[in-house]
C-alpha positions as CSV (number, residue, x, y, z in Angstrom):
1,M,-0.1,0.0,-0.1
2,S,1.3,3.4,-0.9
3,D,2.4,5.8,1.8
4,D,1.2,8.8,-0.4
5,P,-2.1,10.5,0.5
6,L,-5.1,8.9,-0.9
7,V,-6.6,12.3,-1.7
8,R,-4.6,15.6,-2.5
9,V,-6.6,18.7,-3.1
10,D,-4.3,21.6,-4.3
11,D,-5.4,25.1,-4.7
12,L,-8.8,24.2,-5.8
13,H,-10.9,27.0,-7.5
14,K,-14.5,26.7,-8.6
15,R,-16.6,29.4,-10.2
16,Y,-20.3,29.6,-11.0
17,G,-20.2,32.6,-13.7
18,D,-18.7,35.6,-11.8
19,E,-19.0,33.9,-8.4
20,E,-16.0,32.1,-7.1
21,V,-17.2,29.4,-4.6
22,L,-14.0,27.8,-3.7
23,K,-11.0,30.0,-3.5
24,G,-7.8,28.1,-3.4
25,I,-8.7,25.0,-1.2
26,S,-5.7,22.7,-0.3
27,F,-5.5,19.8,2.0
28,E,-4.6,16.0,2.0
29,M,-6.2,12.8,3.4
30,D,-4.5,9.5,4.2
31,R,-6.2,6.2,4.1
32,Q,-8.5,5.7,7.0
33,D,-8.8,9.5,7.7
34,V,-12.1,10.9,8.4
35,Q,-12.3,14.5,7.6
36,V,-15.3,16.4,8.7
37,L,-16.2,19.7,6.8
38,V,-18.2,22.2,8.7
39,G,-19.1,25.8,7.9
40,P,-22.0,28.3,7.3
41,S,-24.4,27.7,4.2
42,G,-22.7,28.8,1.0
43,S,-19.3,28.4,2.2
44,G,-18.6,25.9,-0.4
45,K,-18.6,22.4,1.5
46,S,-21.0,20.6,-0.8
47,T,-19.4,22.0,-3.9
48,L,-16.0,20.8,-2.6
49,L,-17.4,17.1,-2.3
50,R,-19.0,17.1,-5.8
51,C,-15.7,18.4,-7.2
52,V,-13.9,15.3,-5.7
53,N,-15.9,12.8,-7.8
54,R,-16.6,15.3,-10.7
55,L,-20.2,15.8,-10.3
56,T,-19.2,19.5,-10.5
57,E,-16.3,20.4,-12.7
58,F,-13.5,22.9,-11.5
59,Q,-11.7,25.6,-13.1
60,G,-8.4,25.7,-11.3
61,G,-6.0,23.5,-9.1
62,E,-5.9,19.8,-8.9
63,I,-7.4,16.8,-7.0
64,T,-5.8,13.5,-7.0
65,L,-7.0,10.1,-6.0
66,D,-4.3,7.6,-5.2
67,G,-1.8,9.8,-7.0
68,T,-4.0,10.2,-10.4
69,P,-5.7,13.5,-11.2
70,V,-9.4,13.0,-11.2
71,T,-9.7,15.0,-14.4
72,E,-7.5,12.3,-16.1
73,M,-9.7,9.4,-14.9
74,D,-12.6,8.0,-16.6
75,V,-15.5,9.5,-14.7
76,D,-17.4,6.1,-14.2
77,D,-14.1,4.5,-13.0
78,L,-13.7,7.5,-10.6
79,R,-17.2,7.1,-9.3
80,R,-16.6,3.3,-8.7
81,Q,-13.9,4.3,-6.4
82,V,-15.6,7.2,-4.7
83,G,-19.0,6.4,-3.2
84,M,-21.3,9.3,-2.4
85,V,-24.2,9.5,0.0
86,F,-26.5,12.5,-0.4
87,Q,-29.0,14.5,1.5
88,D,-31.8,13.0,-0.2
89,F,-31.9,9.2,-0.6
90,N,-32.2,8.8,-4.3
91,L,-33.5,5.2,-4.2
92,F,-35.7,3.9,-6.9
93,A,-39.1,3.6,-5.6
94,H,-40.1,0.4,-7.7
95,L,-37.1,-1.7,-6.3
96,T,-36.7,-3.2,-3.1
97,A,-33.8,-2.3,-0.8
98,K,-31.8,-5.2,-1.9
99,E,-32.5,-4.5,-5.5
100,N,-31.5,-0.9,-5.3
101,I,-28.1,-2.0,-3.9
102,M,-27.6,-4.7,-6.6
103,L,-27.8,-2.3,-9.5
104,G,-24.4,-0.9,-9.3
105,P,-22.6,-4.2,-8.7
106,R,-24.4,-5.7,-11.6
107,R,-24.3,-2.9,-14.2
108,V,-21.0,-1.4,-13.4
109,L,-18.9,-4.2,-11.9
110,G,-20.4,-6.8,-13.9
111,K,-21.3,-9.1,-11.1
112,T,-23.9,-11.8,-11.7
113,E,-27.3,-11.6,-10.1
114,E,-26.4,-14.1,-7.5
115,E,-23.1,-12.3,-6.7
116,A,-24.9,-8.9,-6.4
117,A,-27.7,-10.1,-4.2
118,E,-25.1,-11.8,-1.9
119,R,-23.1,-8.6,-1.7
120,A,-26.3,-6.5,-1.1
121,L,-27.5,-8.7,1.7
122,D,-24.0,-8.5,3.4
123,E,-24.2,-4.6,3.2
124,L,-27.7,-4.6,4.4
125,D,-26.7,-6.7,7.6
126,R,-23.7,-4.2,8.0
127,V,-26.1,-1.3,8.3
128,G,-28.6,-3.2,10.5
129,L,-31.2,-3.6,7.8
130,A,-31.1,-7.4,6.9
131,A,-34.7,-7.8,7.8
132,Q,-35.8,-5.0,5.3
133,A,-34.0,-6.5,2.3
134,D,-37.4,-7.0,0.4
135,S,-39.0,-3.8,1.7
136,Y,-39.7,-0.9,-0.8
137,P,-38.5,2.5,-0.1
138,A,-42.1,3.7,0.7
139,E,-42.1,1.1,3.5
140,L,-38.9,2.3,5.3
141,S,-38.3,5.3,7.5
142,G,-36.0,8.2,6.5
143,G,-33.2,6.8,8.6
144,Q,-33.7,3.3,7.0
145,K,-33.6,4.8,3.5
146,Q,-30.4,6.6,4.2
147,R,-28.9,3.5,5.6
148,V,-29.9,1.6,2.2
149,G,-28.3,4.7,0.6
150,I,-24.9,4.0,2.5
151,A,-25.2,0.3,1.6
152,R,-25.5,0.9,-2.0
153,A,-22.2,3.2,-1.9
154,L,-20.4,0.4,0.1
155,A,-21.4,-2.4,-2.4
156,M,-19.2,-0.8,-5.0
157,D,-16.0,-1.2,-2.6
158,P,-15.2,2.4,-2.7
159,K,-11.7,3.8,-1.6
160,L,-13.3,6.9,-0.4
161,M,-16.8,7.8,0.8
162,L,-18.3,11.1,0.6
163,F,-21.3,12.2,2.9
164,D,-23.0,15.4,1.9
165,E,-25.2,16.3,5.1
166,P,-26.6,12.7,5.3
167,T,-28.8,13.4,8.4
168,S,-30.2,16.8,7.4
169,A,-33.4,15.5,5.8
170,L,-34.2,13.2,8.9
171,D,-36.6,13.6,11.7
172,P,-34.4,14.1,15.1
173,E,-35.1,10.6,16.3
174,L,-33.8,8.9,13.4
175,I,-30.4,10.7,13.1
176,G,-28.8,8.6,15.6
177,E,-29.2,5.4,13.8
178,V,-27.4,6.8,10.7
179,V,-24.6,8.5,12.9
180,E,-24.0,5.1,14.5
181,V,-23.4,3.4,11.0
182,M,-21.2,6.2,10.0
183,E,-19.2,5.8,13.3
184,D,-19.0,2.0,12.6
185,L,-17.5,2.7,9.1
186,A,-15.0,5.0,10.7
187,E,-13.8,2.6,13.3
188,G,-13.5,0.0,10.5
189,G,-11.0,2.1,8.6
190,M,-13.2,3.6,5.8
191,T,-11.7,6.8,4.4
192,M,-14.6,9.4,4.7
193,L,-15.1,13.0,3.7
194,V,-18.2,14.2,5.6
195,V,-20.2,17.4,5.4
196,T,-22.4,17.4,8.5
197,H,-23.8,19.5,11.5
198,E,-23.6,16.5,13.9
199,M,-20.8,17.4,16.3
200,G,-21.1,14.3,18.2
201,F,-19.9,12.4,15.2
202,A,-17.3,14.9,14.6
203,R,-15.9,14.6,18.2
204,A,-16.1,10.9,18.2
205,A,-15.0,9.8,14.7
206,A,-13.1,12.6,13.0
207,T,-9.4,12.6,12.5
208,D,-9.7,16.3,11.3
209,I,-12.1,19.0,11.2
210,M,-12.0,21.7,8.5
211,F,-13.9,24.9,8.9
212,L,-14.7,26.7,5.5
213,D,-16.2,30.2,5.2
214,Q,-16.6,32.1,2.0
215,G,-14.8,29.6,0.0
216,R,-11.5,29.4,2.1
217,I,-10.3,27.1,4.8
218,V,-10.3,29.2,7.9
219,E,-8.9,26.5,10.3
220,H,-8.1,22.8,10.0
221,G,-6.9,20.4,12.7
222,P,-7.9,17.6,15.1
223,P,-11.4,18.0,16.8
224,E,-10.0,18.2,20.3
225,R,-8.0,21.4,19.3
226,L,-10.7,23.0,17.2
227,F,-13.4,22.5,19.9
228,E,-11.1,23.3,22.9
229,N,-8.5,25.7,21.7
230,P,-9.3,27.0,18.2
231,E,-6.8,29.6,16.8
232,H,-9.5,31.7,15.2
233,E,-12.5,33.4,17.1
234,R,-14.7,32.9,14.0
235,T,-14.0,29.0,14.3
236,A,-14.9,29.2,18.0
237,Q,-18.2,31.2,17.5
238,F,-19.3,28.8,14.7
239,L,-18.6,25.5,16.5
240,E,-20.3,26.7,19.7
241,R,-23.4,27.7,17.7
242,L,-23.5,24.5,15.8
243,T,-23.3,22.5,18.9
244,R,-26.0,24.6,20.6
245,L,-28.3,24.2,17.7
246,H,-27.8,20.6,16.9
247,G,-26.4,19.1,20.1
248,E,-24.1,16.1,20.0
249,T,-26.5,13.4,18.7
250,R,-24.9,10.0,18.9
């Protein structure tokens, strides 16, 4: 296994028309790192995630995955290696939980139906939903749908998992079950880049927290330092307000 960073973002710039959303973002992630992105609305967090797997193209700088610039990779191959879990669940309503998970391994990885079904059941068990394999999305709670979404991404054997506010669409009582799955993934060594307001997860699972504001990194470091002894007053104010508003759901 290479000692080089799994992910390197170097001087990343992204514009929408005349508006520059990312203004020179640079950071690295080693394997098994859990990087949590926080910042006010409009700071560029979700845009950054979408640049990593090229759902959004960027105008300046470079992103590399395992040493290869993502702009030089076939986009389907990139997205095989970089799983993404969205705010909305994006499940096919006419397919069961198991069938939703089987799609990628069958169509993209070329697995047989039997192989894909076995993998789907394994991943459903991993996220605590083995009993719901044959349930349709309409029969699942929001938290269960999001866990199916996580299982779907995991079934592709990604090197990196991106999470874009995965609990923001959930009722408060359902957030904990999704956070628990994410914590289990972190403990199991999954490399994760996570946009979230869940400060309990950030404290428990993050190797680093990155605070973005107006398209720039204000501060970046381990959670214990950013929570207890931040270098910037802006960081302290934001994290205090975020913890007060959202608590530390576990």
